[in-house]
mmCIF file of the C-alpha atoms, coordinates in Angstrom:
data_MODEL
# 
_entry.id   MODEL 
# 
loop_
_atom_site.group_PDB 
_atom_site.id 
_atom_site.type_symbol 
_atom_site.label_atom_id 
_atom_site.label_alt_id 
_atom_site.label_comp_id 
_atom_site.label_asym_id 
_atom_site.label_entity_id 
_atom_site.label_seq_id 
_atom_site.pdbx_PDB_ins_code 
_atom_site.Cartn_x 
_atom_site.Cartn_y 
_atom_site.Cartn_z 
_atom_site.occupancy 
_atom_site.B_iso_or_equiv 
_atom_site.pdbx_formal_charge 
_atom_site.auth_seq_id 
_atom_site.auth_comp_id 
_atom_site.auth_asym_id 
_atom_site.auth_atom_id 
_atom_site.pdbx_PDB_model_num 
ATOM 1   C CA . MET A 1 1   ? 252.438 -12.815 81.041 1.00 0.00 ? 1   MET A CA 1 
ATOM 2   C CA . ASN A 1 2   ? 254.476 -13.000 84.219 1.00 0.00 ? 2   ASN A CA 1 
ATOM 3   C CA . PHE A 1 3   ? 253.789 -16.747 84.372 1.00 0.00 ? 3   PHE A CA 1 
ATOM 4   C CA . LEU A 1 4   ? 255.307 -17.235 80.913 1.00 0.00 ? 4   LEU A CA 1 
ATOM 5   C CA . LYS A 1 5   ? 258.400 -15.273 81.876 1.00 0.00 ? 5   LYS A CA 1 
ATOM 6   C CA . ILE A 1 6   ? 258.911 -17.397 84.988 1.00 0.00 ? 6   ILE A CA 1 
ATOM 7   C CA . LEU A 1 7   ? 258.295 -20.590 83.013 1.00 0.00 ? 7   LEU A CA 1 
ATOM 8   C CA . PHE A 1 8   ? 260.885 -19.533 80.418 1.00 0.00 ? 8   PHE A CA 1 
ATOM 9   C CA . TRP A 1 9   ? 263.537 -18.912 83.076 1.00 0.00 ? 9   TRP A CA 1 
ATOM 10  C CA . ILE A 1 10  ? 262.786 -22.230 84.805 1.00 0.00 ? 10  ILE A CA 1 
ATOM 11  C CA . VAL A 1 11  ? 263.128 -24.147 81.521 1.00 0.00 ? 11  VAL A CA 1 
ATOM 12  C CA . LEU A 1 12  ? 266.340 -22.299 80.600 1.00 0.00 ? 12  LEU A CA 1 
ATOM 13  C CA . THR A 1 13  ? 267.856 -22.930 84.038 1.00 0.00 ? 13  THR A CA 1 
ATOM 14  C CA . THR A 1 14  ? 266.964 -26.627 83.833 1.00 0.00 ? 14  THR A CA 1 
ATOM 15  C CA . VAL A 1 15  ? 268.583 -26.959 80.405 1.00 0.00 ? 15  VAL A CA 1 
ATOM 16  C CA . VAL A 1 16  ? 271.760 -25.214 81.580 1.00 0.00 ? 16  VAL A CA 1 
ATOM 17  C CA . VAL A 1 17  ? 271.999 -27.368 84.718 1.00 0.00 ? 17  VAL A CA 1 
ATOM 18  C CA . VAL A 1 18  ? 271.475 -30.638 82.793 1.00 0.00 ? 18  VAL A CA 1 
ATOM 19  C CA . PHE A 1 19  ? 274.030 -29.570 80.169 1.00 0.00 ? 19  PHE A CA 1 
ATOM 20  C CA . SER A 1 20  ? 276.532 -28.605 82.874 1.00 0.00 ? 20  SER A CA 1 
ATOM 21  C CA . ILE A 1 21  ? 276.158 -31.922 84.726 1.00 0.00 ? 21  ILE A CA 1 
ATOM 22  C CA . ASN A 1 22  ? 276.597 -33.979 81.555 1.00 0.00 ? 22  ASN A CA 1 
ATOM 23  C CA . ASN A 1 23  ? 279.583 -31.963 80.246 1.00 0.00 ? 23  ASN A CA 1 
ATOM 24  C CA . TRP A 1 24  ? 281.594 -31.249 83.388 1.00 0.00 ? 24  TRP A CA 1 
ATOM 25  C CA . VAL A 1 25  ? 284.947 -32.003 81.756 1.00 0.00 ? 25  VAL A CA 1 
ATOM 26  C CA . PRO A 1 26  ? 288.131 -29.942 81.823 1.00 0.00 ? 26  PRO A CA 1 
ATOM 27  C CA . VAL A 1 27  ? 289.161 -28.153 78.637 1.00 0.00 ? 27  VAL A CA 1 
ATOM 28  C CA . SER A 1 28  ? 292.751 -26.994 78.092 1.00 0.00 ? 28  SER A CA 1 
ATOM 29  C CA . LEU A 1 29  ? 293.178 -23.487 76.771 1.00 0.00 ? 29  LEU A CA 1 
ATOM 30  C CA . ASN A 1 30  ? 296.558 -22.529 75.302 1.00 0.00 ? 30  ASN A CA 1 
ATOM 31  C CA . LEU A 1 31  ? 297.181 -18.927 76.291 1.00 0.00 ? 31  LEU A CA 1 
ATOM 32  C CA . TRP A 1 32  ? 300.047 -16.603 75.414 1.00 0.00 ? 32  TRP A CA 1 
ATOM 33  C CA . GLY A 1 33  ? 303.610 -17.284 76.562 1.00 0.00 ? 33  GLY A CA 1 
ATOM 34  C CA . GLY A 1 34  ? 303.145 -21.041 76.935 1.00 0.00 ? 34  GLY A CA 1 
ATOM 35  C CA . LEU A 1 35  ? 300.460 -20.700 79.601 1.00 0.00 ? 35  LEU A CA 1 
ATOM 36  C CA . VAL A 1 36  ? 297.817 -23.417 79.674 1.00 0.00 ? 36  VAL A CA 1 
ATOM 37  C CA . ALA A 1 37  ? 294.531 -22.972 81.543 1.00 0.00 ? 37  ALA A CA 1 
ATOM 38  C CA . ASP A 1 38  ? 292.314 -25.899 82.477 1.00 0.00 ? 38  ASP A CA 1 
ATOM 39  C CA . VAL A 1 39  ? 288.712 -24.704 82.601 1.00 0.00 ? 39  VAL A CA 1 
ATOM 40  C CA . LYS A 1 40  ? 285.520 -26.695 82.935 1.00 0.00 ? 40  LYS A CA 1 
ATOM 41  C CA . LEU A 1 41  ? 283.490 -26.668 79.695 1.00 0.00 ? 41  LEU A CA 1 
ATOM 42  C CA . PRO A 1 42  ? 280.238 -25.128 81.100 1.00 0.00 ? 42  PRO A CA 1 
ATOM 43  C CA . ILE A 1 43  ? 282.192 -22.316 82.763 1.00 0.00 ? 43  ILE A CA 1 
ATOM 44  C CA . LEU A 1 44  ? 284.012 -21.619 79.494 1.00 0.00 ? 44  LEU A CA 1 
ATOM 45  C CA . LEU A 1 45  ? 280.727 -21.503 77.584 1.00 0.00 ? 45  LEU A CA 1 
ATOM 46  C CA . VAL A 1 46  ? 279.138 -19.144 80.111 1.00 0.00 ? 46  VAL A CA 1 
ATOM 47  C CA . MET A 1 47  ? 282.198 -16.851 79.948 1.00 0.00 ? 47  MET A CA 1 
ATOM 48  C CA . ILE A 1 48  ? 282.067 -16.761 76.133 1.00 0.00 ? 48  ILE A CA 1 
ATOM 49  C CA . PHE A 1 49  ? 278.305 -16.098 76.217 1.00 0.00 ? 49  PHE A CA 1 
ATOM 50  C CA . LEU A 1 50  ? 278.765 -13.210 78.654 1.00 0.00 ? 50  LEU A CA 1 
ATOM 51  C CA . LEU A 1 51  ? 281.645 -11.835 76.566 1.00 0.00 ? 51  LEU A CA 1 
ATOM 52  C CA . GLY A 1 52  ? 279.226 -11.386 73.671 1.00 0.00 ? 52  GLY A CA 1 
ATOM 53  C CA . PHE A 1 53  ? 276.068 -10.574 75.629 1.00 0.00 ? 53  PHE A CA 1 
ATOM 54  C CA . VAL A 1 54  ? 277.220 -7.898  78.101 1.00 0.00 ? 54  VAL A CA 1 
ATOM 55  C CA . PRO A 1 55  ? 278.508 -5.344  75.524 1.00 0.00 ? 55  PRO A CA 1 
ATOM 56  C CA . THR A 1 56  ? 275.374 -5.833  73.426 1.00 0.00 ? 56  THR A CA 1 
ATOM 57  C CA . LEU A 1 57  ? 273.168 -5.377  76.493 1.00 0.00 ? 57  LEU A CA 1 
ATOM 58  C CA . ALA A 1 58  ? 275.114 -2.259  77.529 1.00 0.00 ? 58  ALA A CA 1 
ATOM 59  C CA . TYR A 1 59  ? 274.700 -0.787  74.030 1.00 0.00 ? 59  TYR A CA 1 
ATOM 60  C CA . TYR A 1 60  ? 270.970 -1.563  73.988 1.00 0.00 ? 60  TYR A CA 1 
ATOM 61  C CA . ARG A 1 61  ? 270.361 -0.089  77.460 1.00 0.00 ? 61  ARG A CA 1 
ATOM 62  C CA . THR A 1 62  ? 272.359 3.046   76.616 1.00 0.00 ? 62  THR A CA 1 
ATOM 63  C CA . ARG A 1 63  ? 270.460 3.526   73.362 1.00 0.00 ? 63  ARG A CA 1 
ATOM 64  C CA . ASN A 1 64  ? 267.122 2.949   75.113 1.00 0.00 ? 64  ASN A CA 1 
ATOM 65  C CA . TRP A 1 65  ? 268.049 5.434   77.852 1.00 0.00 ? 65  TRP A CA 1 
ATOM 66  C CA . ARG A 1 66  ? 269.012 8.088   75.285 1.00 0.00 ? 66  ARG A CA 1 
ATOM 67  C CA . LEU A 1 67  ? 265.764 7.601   73.356 1.00 0.00 ? 67  LEU A CA 1 
ATOM 68  C CA . HIS A 1 68  ? 263.717 7.910   76.556 1.00 0.00 ? 68  HIS A CA 1 
ATOM 69  C CA . ARG A 1 69  ? 265.519 11.145  77.402 1.00 0.00 ? 69  ARG A CA 1 
ATOM 70  C CA . ARG A 1 70  ? 264.842 12.512  73.906 1.00 0.00 ? 70  ARG A CA 1 
ATOM 71  C CA . MET A 1 71  ? 261.197 11.507  74.117 1.00 0.00 ? 71  MET A CA 1 
ATOM 72  C CA . GLY A 1 72  ? 260.892 13.166  77.513 1.00 0.00 ? 72  GLY A CA 1 
ATOM 73  C CA . THR A 1 73  ? 262.350 16.384  76.143 1.00 0.00 ? 73  THR A CA 1 
ATOM 74  C CA . VAL A 1 74  ? 260.029 16.338  73.132 1.00 0.00 ? 74  VAL A CA 1 
ATOM 75  C CA . GLU A 1 75  ? 257.015 15.581  75.348 1.00 0.00 ? 75  GLU A CA 1 
ATOM 76  C CA . ARG A 1 76  ? 257.867 18.513  77.632 1.00 0.00 ? 76  ARG A CA 1 
ATOM 77  C CA . GLU A 1 77  ? 258.306 20.838  74.637 1.00 0.00 ? 77  GLU A CA 1 
ATOM 78  C CA . LEU A 1 78  ? 255.002 19.652  73.187 1.00 0.00 ? 78  LEU A CA 1 
ATOM 79  C CA . ALA A 1 79  ? 253.244 20.171  76.514 1.00 0.00 ? 79  ALA A CA 1 
ATOM 80  C CA . ASP A 1 80  ? 254.729 23.680  76.719 1.00 0.00 ? 80  ASP A CA 1 
ATOM 81  C CA . ALA A 1 81  ? 253.625 24.439  73.164 1.00 0.00 ? 81  ALA A CA 1 
ATOM 82  C CA . ARG A 1 82  ? 250.126 23.161  73.856 1.00 0.00 ? 82  ARG A CA 1 
ATOM 83  C CA . GLY A 1 83  ? 249.998 25.220  77.021 1.00 0.00 ? 83  GLY A CA 1 
ATOM 84  C CA . ILE A 1 84  ? 250.990 28.368  75.125 1.00 0.00 ? 84  ILE A CA 1 
ATOM 85  C CA . LYS A 1 85  ? 248.388 27.688  72.449 1.00 0.00 ? 85  LYS A CA 1 
ATOM 86  C CA . GLN A 1 86  ? 245.732 27.183  75.085 1.00 0.00 ? 86  GLN A CA 1 
ATOM 87  C CA . PHE A 1 87  ? 246.824 30.319  76.883 1.00 0.00 ? 87  PHE A CA 1 
ATOM 88  C CA . ASN A 1 88  ? 246.751 32.451  73.719 1.00 0.00 ? 88  ASN A CA 1 
ATOM 89  C CA . ALA A 1 89  ? 243.545 30.943  72.370 1.00 0.00 ? 89  ALA A CA 1 
ATOM 90  C CA . PRO A 1 90  ? 240.846 33.557  71.728 1.00 0.00 ? 90  PRO A CA 1 
ATOM 91  C CA . ARG A 1 91  ? 237.908 33.377  74.071 1.00 0.00 ? 91  ARG A CA 1 
ATOM 92  C CA . ARG A 1 92  ? 234.354 34.171  73.203 1.00 0.00 ? 92  ARG A CA 1 
ATOM 93  C CA . SER A 1 93  ? 232.791 37.073  74.954 1.00 0.00 ? 93  SER A CA 1 
ATOM 94  C CA . PRO A 1 94  ? 229.612 36.394  76.927 1.00 0.00 ? 94  PRO A CA 1 
ATOM 95  C CA . ALA A 1 95  ? 227.713 38.745  74.593 1.00 0.00 ? 95  ALA A CA 1 
ATOM 96  C CA . SER A 1 96  ? 228.100 36.604  71.489 1.00 0.00 ? 96  SER A CA 1 
ATOM 97  C CA . PRO A 1 97  ? 225.528 36.728  68.658 1.00 0.00 ? 97  PRO A CA 1 
ATOM 98  C CA . GLU A 1 98  ? 224.330 33.224  69.535 1.00 0.00 ? 98  GLU A CA 1 
ATOM 99  C CA . SER A 1 99  ? 223.180 34.285  72.975 1.00 0.00 ? 99  SER A CA 1 
ATOM 100 C CA . ASN A 1 100 ? 221.095 37.266  71.665 1.00 0.00 ? 100 ASN A CA 1 
ATOM 101 C CA . ALA A 1 101 ? 222.535 39.477  74.377 1.00 0.00 ? 101 ALA A CA 1 
ATOM 102 C CA . GLY A 1 102 ? 223.114 42.332  71.983 1.00 0.00 ? 102 GLY A CA 1 
ATOM 103 C CA . PRO A 1 103 ? 225.191 43.289  68.987 1.00 0.00 ? 103 PRO A CA 1 
ATOM 104 C CA . GLU A 1 104 ? 228.821 42.280  68.966 1.00 0.00 ? 104 GLU A CA 1 
ATOM 105 C CA . LEU A 1 105 ? 231.278 45.154  68.962 1.00 0.00 ? 105 LEU A CA 1 
ATOM 106 C CA . SER A 1 106 ? 234.385 45.201  66.858 1.00 0.00 ? 106 SER A CA 1 
ATOM 107 C CA . LEU A 1 107 ? 236.797 47.871  65.729 1.00 0.00 ? 107 LEU A CA 1 
ATOM 108 C CA . ASP A 1 108 ? 235.381 48.114  62.217 1.00 0.00 ? 108 ASP A CA 1 
ATOM 109 C CA . LYS A 1 109 ? 231.755 48.527  63.379 1.00 0.00 ? 109 LYS A CA 1 
ATOM 110 C CA . PRO A 1 110 ? 230.681 51.742  65.060 1.00 0.00 ? 110 PRO A CA 1 
ATOM 111 C CA . LEU A 1 111 ? 228.621 51.736  68.204 1.00 0.00 ? 111 LEU A CA 1 
ATOM 112 C CA . PRO A 1 112 ? 224.897 51.638  67.590 1.00 0.00 ? 112 PRO A CA 1 
ATOM 113 C CA . PRO A 1 113 ? 223.127 54.911  68.318 1.00 0.00 ? 113 PRO A CA 1 
ATOM 114 C CA . GLU A 1 114 ? 221.623 55.143  71.752 1.00 0.00 ? 114 GLU A CA 1 
ATOM 115 C CA . THR A 1 115 ? 217.911 55.594  71.874 1.00 0.00 ? 115 THR A CA 1 
ATOM 116 C CA . GLY A 1 116 ? 216.473 57.791  74.560 1.00 0.00 ? 116 GLY A CA 1 
ATOM 117 C CA . PRO A 1 117 ? 213.752 56.888  77.071 1.00 0.00 ? 117 PRO A CA 1 
# 
């Protein structure tokens, strides 16, 4: 996967360089107050691209960061809740009916009578 990422960036860089070499012409921009700016076409295109890309990237990163923080909070709360459930879980006594160690005692059953020797 890393190879494909590197290949993509190499191809994109090559296309941008070839485009820039073939279109290195000045473009006149009429600004406010009678100002005129002469800018090379590739530089103008890169500036316009960044003008649209940077705010979108900032929004995406901020949203992603917020979601990761929310997920972290929910994961911690879930881990705490699971820990409480595990802590409060009833445990079987060693003298359970399956082990034939004796009758199980509970509050609604009286103790069995003791037999003498």
